C-alpha positions in Angstrom: 0.0 0.0 0.0 2.9 2.4 0.7 4.0 2.1 -2.9 0.5 3.1 -4.0 0.7 6.2 -1.8 4.1 7.0 -3.2 3.0 6.7 -6.9 -0.2 8.8 -6.2 1.9 11.5 -4.5 4.2 11.6 -7.6 1.2 12.0 -9.9 -0.3 14.7 -7.7 3.0 16.6 -7.6 2.6 17.2 -11.3 -0.6 19.2 -10.9 0.2 20.6 -7.4 3.8 21.7 -6.8 2.9 22.2 -3.2 2.5 18.5 -2.8 6.2 18.0 -2.3 5.8 17.4 1.4 3.3 14.6 0.8 5.7 13.0 -1.7 8.7 13.3 0.7 6.6 11.7 3.5 5.5 8.9 1.1 9.1 8.3 0.0 10.2 8.1 3.7 7.6 5.4 4.3 9.4 3.2 1.7 11.9 1.1 3.6 13.1 -1.1 0.8 14.6 0.5 -2.3 14.7 -2.9 -4.1 10.9 -3.3 -3.8 10.5 0.3 -5.1 12.8 -0.5 -8.1 10.9 -3.7 -8.8 7.6 -1.8 -8.8 9.0 1.0 -10.9 10.2 -1.6 -13.5 6.9 -3.6 -13.4 4.8 -0.4 -13.9 7.4 1.0 -16.5 7.3 4.4 -14.8 11.0 5.0 -14.5 11.2 7.7 -17.2 8.1 9.4 -15.8 9.5 9.5 -12.3 12.8 10.8 -13.5 11.1 13.6 -15.3 8.9 14.5 -12.4 11.2 14.0 -9.4 14.5 12.5 -10.5 16.8 15.3 -9.4 14.7 16.6 -6.5 16.6 14.7 -3.8 13.5 12.8 -2.8 14.6 9.3 -4.0 17.6 7.4 -2.6 20.7 7.7 -4.8 20.3 4.1 -6.0 16.6 4.6 -7.1 17.4 8.1 -8.6 20.2 6.6 -10.7 17.9 3.7 -11.8 15.1 6.0 -12.9 17.6 8.3 -14.7 19.1 5.4 -16.5 15.6 4.2 -17.4 14.8 7.6 -18.8 17.9 7.7 -20.9 17.4 4.1 -22.2 13.8 5.0 -23.2 14.9 8.2 -24.9 17.5 6.3 -26.9 15.0 3.7 -27.9 12.4 6.3 -28.9 15.0 8.1 -31.1 15.9 4.8 -32.8 12.2 4.0 -33.4 11.6 7.5 -34.9 14.6 6.9 -37.2 13.1 3.6 -38.3 9.7 5.2 -38.8 11.3 7.9 -40.9 13.0 5.3 -43.1 9.7 3.4 -43.5 7.8 6.6 -44.4 10.5 7.5 -47.0 10.3 4.0 -48.5 6.5 4.1 -48.7 6.5 7.6 -50.1 9.0 6.6 -52.8 6.5 4.0 -54.1 3.5 6.3 -53.8 1.9 4.7 -50.7 0.0 7.4 -48.7 0.6 7.2 -45.0 -1.2 8.7 -42.0 1.0 8.9 -39.0 -0.9 8.4 -35.7 -0.3 8.6 -32.0 3.1 9.4 -30.6 4.8 10.0 -33.9 2.2 12.4 -35.0 2.2 14.2 -31.6 5.9 14.6 -31.7 5.7 16.3 -35.1 3.1 18.8 -34.0 5.2 20.3 -31.1 
């Protein structure tokens, strides 16, 4: 249950910067960094946590390093996938196949 409270406090922090105290309290309740890392990996929220609180000094150094590494691995994978998508789009365009790019790829082009 403490993990749930921690994750909820992380999400609330995004909309309420004053929620830092709640997050710090929830983080202190977590006694086992290994369990937290297991939950972060299972829920695939490492990149999100890094972006939200990675450098805020809330997480233990071990967990902060793990979520930072997860963030960077995900960024590298995303760049590789976008490169592959671009190659596919070029190949399809070269033979006259119209393509509609949806979801993440389309969102990234609209920013």
